[in-house]
C-alpha positions in Angstrom: 27.0 64.0 2.9 28.7 61.9 0.3 29.4 65.1 -1.8 31.0 66.7 1.3 33.3 63.7 1.7 34.2 63.6 -1.9 35.0 67.3 -1.8 37.0 66.9 1.4 39.0 64.0 -0.3 39.6 66.0 -3.5 40.8 69.0 -1.4 43.1 66.7 0.6 44.6 65.3 -2.7 45.0 68.8 -4.1 46.8 70.0 -1.0 49.1 67.1 -1.0 50.1 67.5 -4.7 50.6 71.2 -4.1 53.1 70.4 -1.3 55.2 68.2 -3.5 55.5 70.9 -6.1 54.9 70.8 -9.9 55.3 67.6 -11.8 58.9 66.7 -12.4 60.3 69.0 -9.7 62.7 67.2 -7.4 64.6 68.4 -4.4 67.8 68.7 -6.5 66.6 72.1 -7.7 66.5 73.4 -4.1 69.8 75.1 -3.0 71.3 74.2 0.4 71.4 77.1 2.8 75.3 77.3 2.9 75.4 77.7 -0.9 73.1 80.6 -0.7 75.3 82.4 1.6 78.2 81.7 -0.7 76.6 83.5 -3.7 77.9 86.8 -4.6 76.1 89.7 -2.9 75.9 93.0 -4.7 77.0 95.7 -2.3 76.4 99.4 -2.8 80.2 100.2 -2.6 83.4 98.5 -3.6 86.5 98.3 -1.3 89.4 100.5 -2.1 91.8 98.7 0.2 91.2 94.9 0.3 93.4 93.5 3.1 91.4 90.4 3.7 91.0 90.6 7.6 90.5 87.4 9.6 89.9 86.6 13.3 93.3 86.2 15.0 93.3 82.8 16.6 96.2 83.8 18.8 95.0 85.4 22.0 98.3 87.0 22.9 97.3 90.4 21.7 93.9 90.3 23.3 95.6 89.4 26.6 98.0 92.3 26.3 95.2 94.8 25.6 93.0 93.5 28.4 96.0 93.6 30.8 96.6 97.2 29.9 92.9 98.0 30.5 93.3 96.4 33.9 96.6 98.4 34.5 94.7 101.6 33.7 92.2 100.7 36.4 95.0 100.4 38.9 97.0 103.3 37.5 99.9 100.9 37.0 102.1 102.9 34.7 104.9 100.5 34.7 102.6 97.6 33.3 101.2 100.2 30.7 104.7 101.1 29.6 105.8 97.4 29.3 103.0 96.8 26.9 103.7 99.9 24.8 106.1 100.3 21.9 108.9 102.9 22.1 106.7 105.3 20.1 103.0 105.5 20.0 100.2 107.3 18.2 96.8 107.9 19.7 93.6 109.6 19.0 91.4 109.6 22.1 88.1 111.3 21.7 89.6 113.9 19.3 92.8 114.5 21.2 95.7 113.5 19.1 99.1 112.3 20.3 102.3 111.2 18.5 105.4 110.7 20.7 107.5 108.4 22.8 106.3 106.0 25.5 107.8 108.2 28.2 105.8 111.3 26.9 102.6 109.3 26.8 103.1 108.1 30.3 103.8 111.5 31.7 100.7 112.9 29.9 98.6 110.1 31.4 100.0 110.6 34.9 98.6 114.2 34.8 95.2 113.0 33.8 95.1 110.1 36.2 96.0 112.4 39.1 92.6 114.0 38.7 90.9 110.7 39.2 90.1 108.9 42.5 88.8 105.7 40.8 88.5 104.1 37.4 86.6 100.9 36.7 86.3 99.3 33.3 83.6 96.8 32.5 84.5 95.1 29.1 81.4 94.0 27.0 83.2 92.4 24.0 86.5 92.3 22.1 87.8 91.1 18.9 91.4 90.4 17.6 91.9 90.6 13.9 94.8 90.3 11.6 95.2 90.8 7.9 96.2 87.8 5.8 99.8 88.9 5.1 100.2 89.4 8.9 101.4 93.0 8.5 98.6 94.5 10.7 97.2 93.2 13.9 94.4 95.0 15.8 92.3 94.4 18.9 88.9 96.1 19.2 87.4 96.4 22.7 84.0 97.7 23.7 83.4 98.6 27.4 81.8 100.9 29.9 84.2 103.0 31.9 83.2 104.4 35.3 85.1 107.4 36.6 85.2 109.2 39.9 87.4 112.3 40.2 89.2 113.5 43.4 86.2 115.8 44.3 83.8 112.8 44.2 82.1 113.7 40.9 81.1 110.5 39.0 80.8 109.8 35.3 80.5 106.9 33.0 81.2 106.4 29.3 80.7 103.8 26.6 84.1 103.3 25.0 85.3 101.6 21.8 89.1 101.1 21.5 90.8 100.2 18.2 94.4 99.2 19.2 97.2 98.3 16.8 100.0 95.9 18.0 103.3 95.1 16.4 105.5 92.4 17.9 103.3 92.3 20.9 103.6 96.0 21.7 100.9 98.7 21.4 101.7 101.1 18.6 98.4 102.8 18.0 95.5 103.5 20.4 92.3 105.0 19.0 89.5 105.6 21.3 86.0 106.6 20.6 83.7 107.7 23.5 80.0 107.9 23.9 79.2 110.2 26.8 75.9 109.3 28.4 73.4 112.2 28.6 73.1 114.1 32.0 69.9 113.4 33.7 
């Protein structure tokens, strides 16, 4: 029994010395977590256009975009027009447009006339600006529920990438994920 106690004591001492690390090792050799994150990470590609994006702390652009999405739900073309620049470019699910605000509104009126109901449920959004303030974008992820005039319903996952200049929408890129038919 004495040998067992001695063995247990020696095991405990060995365990404790292993926990403290090798002799002479101090905690000064251990890097804090925030310095590890700051180390240079080797990425498989290099950027060709480094614009240094940052989160836009001003919510004005986000509010503009979310108000336009709300106006789309209500088919409020006046509100959509007020938030749009005089000319606009868009690429919506592969359909490209480059024209005036009036042309864009006319094209959308034709499409919205085929719909009885539109509901948008935002999931997330992010407003970004590059450091020289030459580009401001709002990204919005949402699900859109549609019902056409004949009662047929559909839903889509949507990602919008919207550029604003001086508080007006100048570019509207929309990428759609169609849900599979059951």
